[in-house]
C-alpha positions, 0 to 999 in steps of 0.5 A: 479476479478482475482488472477492475479490482485492481484499478479502483484499488489504485485509482482510491489511494491517488485520491485520498481514499485509503479505506476503499482503496483497502476494500478494492485490492482485499478482494483483488487479494483474495482472488489472486494466485497464490503466487501474486497474493503477496504483490496484493496484500503489499498495496492493501498494507500501503492504503491501511498504512495511510489510513492509519497514520490519518486516524493518528496511529503512529504503532499502526501506521508503521506496522503497516509500512514495514508490512508493505515493504515485506510484500511488495519488494519481490514484485520490484521492480514493476509488477502490473504496471505498478512502479513497485521500486518506486511503491518502496522508495516511498513506503521506506520515506513514511517509515522515516517520517513516522520514525521522527515523530511525525504520521504527515505522510507525502501522499502516495504516488501509484 
């Protein structure tokens, strides 16, 4: 894995390009050492959750948020320069929005 894949994935999330973020982060996930795969896969789930919200798919959004929380939890509070604790807080806030019947998620800050 190259550090560029992680950074490009995070930049795509910041730009609201969730499908592109998913693609970059999936490359990082596939190339990662086994002990780090959950970190990258958790970030993939974050990107896909916001992508699915944009496609008006509440069940898929909720599922991806749940997976993101499970995968990222072990890497809090910080991993590879990512404030995982903050990402988890954003995921939890997004889960509350979805549970409330909305897909109007605030843009993730990563």
